[in-house]
C-alpha positions, 0 to 999 in steps of 0.5 A: 499500499502506497501513501500520498505524502503532504510534504511532496505536495507542499514541495510542488506548491512552493515551486510556483513562486508568487502563486499563493496569496494568504487569506487574513482573519480580518478579511475573512470576517468581513465576508457574510455569505460566500458561494462555491463553484468549481470548474474544469477548463476546456481542453484540461483532460483527462489526458495521457502521455504515458507512452509517447514520453516514456520508451519503457513500455515499448516491448509490451506495446509490440506493434501498437504505436505509442500515440495510438496507445495513448489515445486508447488509454485516454479514452478509458480514462474519460469513458471507462471500459463500458459500452456507451449507454449500456453501463456495463463496464468499469467506471472511471472518474468524470469531469464532474466528479473531480470538479465537484469533489474538490468543492464538496471536500473542501467545504466538508473540512471547514468548521461550522462557523461564519462564514462557512455555515452561510454559504449559498446553496450548492444547488442554486449556484449550479443551476444559476451558473449551469456548472452541472453541465461540466460533462457536456459543455466546457466550463468557461468563466461564469457570470458571477454577478448572477449570484448577487440576488441570492445574497452572495458577497463573495465567490470561492472558485476552484479551477482545474487546468490540467489533469491525467496520467503520465509517466517517467522511467516505467513508472506511471502516475496521475497528476492534477494542476489548477488553482483556487481563489476567493474574491468579493463580488463588490470591489474584485481583487483576490482575497486568497489564491492558491496554485497547485500541482500534485503529481505522482511522478514528480513526487516520486510516489507513482507505481501504476501500470498503464496496462492494468489502468486500461483494463481497470480504470477504477484504479485511476479513479482511486488515485485521482480521488486522492489527489482531489482530497489532498488538494482539498485539505490544503484549500481548507487550511488556507481558508481557515487563517491562523487562529480560525482553524477547527479540528476537521482540517487534515482528518483524511490523513494520519498524524504524519500528514499522509493520506492512505492509498486504497488497495488496487486490484485488476484483472488483466487480459495480456492479449490486448495490451491497451 
């Protein structure tokens, strides 16, 4: 069983330079009713560059070209293994689940106190901004002014810019790139901003077999869920400035700041590599 170590996540964040604007307690006290929204940029993913960027799999691909192998894996990451419309295969993690997972996981970790106990109803936000259509249409920047009639005075926005699978030296892993920010609807300007890049290859925790993932996309789903939770914990800590942090943040990990990985199983069929 592998563990995703938060020191590796933090290291990736520090490499962004000025990609972090801290939220102050005084600014947070001025917010009365925030609205949460999470979206995925057009063309963000899921992507696969596993075989094109790593020659370690050449023999196992046999006569299959690396570009075609990546295309097939990318299809599995996006749609799973089932027949379209029949639901007879193994599921993957959808664009909506990634986006909404960031929102829901972060909000669940925040304390039941102002302003987090007075957020605009998530169903209302999704309906007004049409963010529930993330699977059908690109989630372009919404018109946040539409939230004002519902009492929102600030927006907490999470954006995924890039995600998928990649590999180096025969070790494949998942990655997730994007940012979170909080801003007032009146006056503008970021009260909080955090860019993130969590990458199993870069953090030396990659151990996936892309051929196994192609047969069972649930492996990809399990690993991506862990990255989403890791980012959500970082977001929740940022959104609880010093002196206002509750005990809920970090509850997914252990006392060493680590997240446990789920056990991975797969029924592989060697006659079809991808």
